[in-house]
N, CA and C atoms as a LAMMPS dump frame, in Angstrom:
ITEM: TIMESTEP
0
ITEM: NUMBER OF ATOMS
228
ITEM: BOX BOUNDS ff ff ff
-5.0000000000000000e+02 5.0000000000000000e+02
-5.0000000000000000e+02 5.0000000000000000e+02
-5.0000000000000000e+02 5.0000000000000000e+02
ITEM: ATOMS id mol type element x y z
1 1 1 N -90.695 -36.487 -121.416
2 1 2 C -90.643 -35.927 -120.322
3 1 3 C -91.188 -34.196 -120.032
4 2 1 N -91.047 -33.75 -121.453
5 2 2 C -91.463 -32.297 -121.284
6 2 3 C -92.986 -32.198 -120.923
7 3 1 N -93.861 -33.436 -121.534
8 3 2 C -95.169 -33.152 -121.354
9 3 3 C -95.886 -33.478 -119.904
10 4 1 N -95.089 -33.702 -118.903
11 4 2 C -95.683 -33.854 -117.835
12 4 3 C -96.277 -32.796 -116.839
13 5 1 N -95.225 -31.675 -116.809
14 5 2 C -95.778 -30.484 -116.349
15 5 3 C -97.034 -30.034 -117.325
16 6 1 N -97.137 -29.986 -118.354
17 6 2 C -98.207 -29.626 -119.523
18 6 3 C -99.426 -30.26 -119.108
19 7 1 N -99.647 -31.543 -118.853
20 7 2 C -100.684 -31.89 -118.267
21 7 3 C -101.158 -31.524 -116.848
22 8 1 N -100.033 -31.507 -115.947
23 8 2 C -100.288 -31.149 -114.813
24 8 3 C -101.162 -29.423 -114.83
25 9 1 N -100.919 -28.845 -115.638
26 9 2 C -101.14 -27.342 -115.822
27 9 3 C -102.507 -27.944 -116.368
28 10 1 N -102.832 -28.656 -117.261
29 10 2 C -104.214 -28.793 -117.993
30 10 3 C -105.235 -29.714 -116.954
31 11 1 N -104.435 -30.168 -116.177
32 11 2 C -105.542 -30.963 -115.205
33 11 3 C -105.999 -29.561 -114.137
34 12 1 N -104.905 -28.832 -113.834
35 12 2 C -105.235 -27.846 -112.956
36 12 3 C -106.297 -26.801 -113.228
37 13 1 N -106.1 -26.492 -114.885
38 13 2 C -107.239 -25.695 -115.402
39 13 3 C -108.415 -26.33 -115.586
40 14 1 N -108.559 -27.749 -115.681
41 14 2 C -110.025 -28.044 -115.502
42 14 3 C -110.425 -28.422 -114.683
43 15 1 N -109.718 -28.706 -113.276
44 15 2 C -110.337 -28.368 -111.768
45 15 3 C -110.703 -27.15 -111.668
46 16 1 N -110.071 -25.857 -111.986
47 16 2 C -110.345 -24.768 -112.045
48 16 3 C -111.855 -24.438 -112.523
49 17 1 N -111.811 -25.018 -113.73
50 17 2 C -113.001 -24.866 -114.476
51 17 3 C -114.245 -25.348 -113.872
52 18 1 N -113.986 -26.617 -113.248
53 18 2 C -115.35 -27.391 -112.809
54 18 3 C -115.728 -26.763 -111.364
55 19 1 N -114.771 -26.1 -110.669
56 19 2 C -115.047 -25.6 -109.846
57 19 3 C -115.776 -24.225 -109.694
58 20 1 N -115.192 -23.274 -110.953
59 20 2 C -116.051 -22.246 -111.617
60 20 3 C -117.594 -22.252 -111.803
61 21 1 N -117.521 -23.515 -112.774
62 21 2 C -119.155 -23.955 -113.433
63 21 3 C -119.685 -24.749 -112.001
64 22 1 N -119.314 -25.223 -110.962
65 22 2 C -120.155 -25.34 -110.134
66 22 3 C -120.588 -24.201 -109.01
67 23 1 N -119.661 -23.235 -108.812
68 23 2 C -119.868 -22.033 -107.984
69 23 3 C -120.828 -21.375 -109.165
70 24 1 N -120.798 -21.028 -110.361
71 24 2 C -121.976 -20.369 -111.264
72 24 3 C -123.349 -21.311 -111.447
73 25 1 N -123.328 -22.421 -110.974
74 25 2 C -124.672 -22.921 -111.166
75 25 3 C -125.27 -22.878 -109.703
76 26 1 N -124.28 -23.041 -108.624
77 26 2 C -124.894 -22.695 -107.383
78 26 3 C -125.37 -21.252 -107.621
79 27 1 N -124.86 -19.947 -107.716
80 27 2 C -125.172 -18.667 -107.86
81 27 3 C -126.348 -18.823 -108.583
82 28 1 N -126.447 -19.176 -109.378
83 28 2 C -127.89 -18.768 -110.696
84 28 3 C -128.538 -19.392 -109.589
85 29 1 N -128.77 -20.84 -109.4
86 29 2 C -130.039 -21.33 -108.343
87 29 3 C -130.185 -20.392 -107.145
88 30 1 N -129.294 -19.732 -106.603
89 30 2 C -129.469 -19.184 -105.431
90 30 3 C -130.199 -17.572 -105.758
91 31 1 N -129.886 -17.144 -106.922
92 31 2 C -130.459 -16.274 -107.381
93 31 3 C -131.772 -16.053 -107.865
94 32 1 N -132.39 -17.067 -108.51
95 32 2 C -133.553 -17.394 -109.114
96 32 3 C -134.34 -17.679 -107.831
97 33 1 N -133.96 -18.509 -106.558
98 33 2 C -134.887 -18.67 -105.365
99 33 3 C -135.049 -17.11 -104.953
100 34 1 N -133.786 -16.486 -104.881
101 34 2 C -134.116 -15.384 -104.226
102 34 3 C -134.957 -13.875 -105.022
103 35 1 N -134.691 -14.463 -106.327
104 35 2 C -135.924 -13.298 -107.336
105 35 3 C -137.002 -13.798 -107.188
106 36 1 N -137.13 -15.146 -107.083
107 36 2 C -138.838 -15.653 -107.065
108 36 3 C -139.312 -15.152 -105.582
109 37 1 N -138.73 -15.009 -104.766
110 37 2 C -139.59 -14.548 -103.472
111 37 3 C -139.27 -13.048 -103.018
112 38 1 N -138.28 -12.096 -103.674
113 38 2 C -138.403 -10.801 -104.077
114 38 3 C -139.707 -10.659 -104.659
115 39 1 N -139.694 -10.972 -105.941
116 39 2 C -140.691 -10.755 -107.046
117 39 3 C -142.179 -11.104 -105.998
118 40 1 N -142.533 -11.882 -105.426
119 40 2 C -143.441 -11.87 -104.596
120 40 3 C -143.698 -10.696 -103.655
121 41 1 N -142.771 -10.72 -103.116
122 41 2 C -143.017 -9.648 -101.694
123 41 3 C -142.844 -8.12 -102.723
124 42 1 N -142.416 -7.872 -104.022
125 42 2 C -142.698 -6.729 -104.456
126 42 3 C -144.225 -6.681 -105.117
127 43 1 N -144.736 -8.035 -105.59
128 43 2 C -146.262 -7.921 -105.931
129 43 3 C -147.005 -7.545 -104.731
130 44 1 N -146.779 -8.334 -103.919
131 44 2 C -147.686 -7.654 -102.498
132 44 3 C -147.613 -6.417 -102.229
133 45 1 N -146.218 -6.25 -102.071
134 45 2 C -146.065 -4.502 -101.813
135 45 3 C -146.966 -3.655 -102.591
136 46 1 N -146.723 -3.599 -103.95
137 46 2 C -147.298 -2.731 -105.098
138 46 3 C -148.978 -3.337 -105.02
139 47 1 N -149.199 -4.133 -104.622
140 47 2 C -151.059 -4.34 -104.856
141 47 3 C -151.288 -3.231 -103.025
142 48 1 N -150.653 -3.513 -102.134
143 48 2 C -150.865 -2.634 -101.173
144 48 3 C -151.094 -1.547 -101.089
145 49 1 N -149.875 -0.702 -102.022
146 49 2 C -149.658 0.675 -101.907
147 49 3 C -150.418 1.223 -103.032
148 50 1 N -150.49 0.326 -104.28
149 50 2 C -151.18 0.965 -105.535
150 50 3 C -152.703 0.79 -105.521
151 51 1 N -152.767 -0.219 -104.871
152 51 2 C -154.43 -0.591 -104.935
153 51 3 C -154.97 -0.694 -103.44
154 52 1 N -155.123 0 -102.703
155 52 2 C -155.685 0.066 -101.635
156 52 3 C -157.379 -0.261 -101.379
157 53 1 N -157.779 -0.024 -102.353
158 53 2 C -159.24 -0.207 -102.512
159 53 3 C -159.53 -1.919 -102.128
160 54 1 N -158.583 -2.713 -102.887
161 54 2 C -158.48 -4.402 -102.73
162 54 3 C -158.386 -4.448 -101.372
163 55 1 N -157.637 -3.767 -100.498
164 55 2 C -157.638 -4.126 -99.062
165 55 3 C -158.713 -3.557 -98.467
166 56 1 N -159.798 -2.967 -98.691
167 56 2 C -160.369 -2.168 -97.891
168 56 3 C -161.557 -2.769 -97.203
169 57 1 N -161.788 -2.493 -96.079
170 57 2 C -163.091 -3.202 -95.218
171 57 3 C -164.208 -3.601 -96.126
172 58 1 N -164.452 -2.337 -96.648
173 58 2 C -165.551 -2.651 -97.851
174 58 3 C -166.153 -3.591 -98.561
175 59 1 N -164.492 -3.604 -99.27
176 59 2 C -164.645 -5.013 -100.543
177 59 3 C -164.533 -6.004 -99.68
178 60 1 N -163.904 -6.05 -98.695
179 60 2 C -163.683 -7.354 -98.103
180 60 3 C -164.966 -8 -97.183
181 61 1 N -165.925 -7.071 -97.032
182 61 2 C -167.231 -7.152 -96.454
183 61 3 C -168.111 -7.724 -97.949
184 62 1 N -167.969 -7.048 -98.964
185 62 2 C -168.638 -7.67 -100.196
186 62 3 C -168.095 -8.906 -100.476
187 63 1 N -166.906 -9.277 -100.637
188 63 2 C -166.163 -10.506 -100.767
189 63 3 C -166.909 -11.604 -99.755
190 64 1 N -166.896 -11.422 -98.615
191 64 2 C -167.563 -12.321 -97.796
192 64 3 C -168.954 -12.748 -98.097
193 65 1 N -169.749 -11.455 -98.472
194 65 2 C -170.834 -11.831 -98.44
195 65 3 C -170.833 -12.857 -99.823
196 66 1 N -170.196 -12.22 -100.836
197 66 2 C -170.323 -13.05 -101.863
198 66 3 C -170.194 -14.623 -101.876
199 67 1 N -169.102 -14.848 -100.896
200 67 2 C -168.683 -16.266 -100.952
201 67 3 C -170.059 -16.661 -99.919
202 68 1 N -170.726 -16.558 -99.257
203 68 2 C -171.757 -17.114 -98.5
204 68 3 C -172.756 -17.405 -99.566
205 69 1 N -172.926 -16.222 -100.703
206 69 2 C -173.985 -16.35 -101.514
207 69 3 C -173.831 -17.657 -102.379
208 70 1 N -172.152 -17.97 -102.785
209 70 2 C -171.708 -19.062 -103.459
210 70 3 C -172.499 -20.236 -102.994
211 71 1 N -171.82 -20.24 -101.456
212 71 2 C -172.201 -21.776 -100.615
213 71 3 C -173.664 -21.595 -100.773
214 72 1 N -174.234 -20.96 -100.586
215 72 2 C -175.748 -21.204 -100.699
216 72 3 C -176.184 -21.92 -101.558
217 73 1 N -175.71 -21.279 -103.096
218 73 2 C -176.098 -21.692 -104.104
219 73 3 C -175.829 -23.206 -104.421
220 74 1 N -174.657 -23.147 -104.155
221 74 2 C -174.105 -24.587 -104.459
222 74 3 C -174.934 -25.699 -103.492
223 75 1 N -175.275 -25.54 -102.213
224 75 2 C -176.185 -26.282 -101.471
225 75 3 C -177.36 -26.777 -102.293
226 76 1 N -178.01 -25.516 -103.031
227 76 2 C -179.195 -25.951 -103.76
228 76 3 C -179.432 -26.605 -104.99
C-alpha cells in the first residue's frame, strides 16, 4: 500500500520531465531558426555598411558588363 503514492509521484516526475524535454527541443529549434535568420540579416547589414564599394553603381556597371561578356563567350 505504501508504494502506490510513490509510483504516482514518479509518474508525475516523468511527465514533468517529458514536458520539459519537449519544451527544450522546441526552444532549441526556435533558436536555431531565429539565429539563422539573424545571421543572414547581420551579414547583409555588415556588407552594406562596411563594404559600400560592393554596392556602388560603378561596380554594378562592371558586373553587368562582365556578365554580358560571359554570355557572348558562351555563344561562341
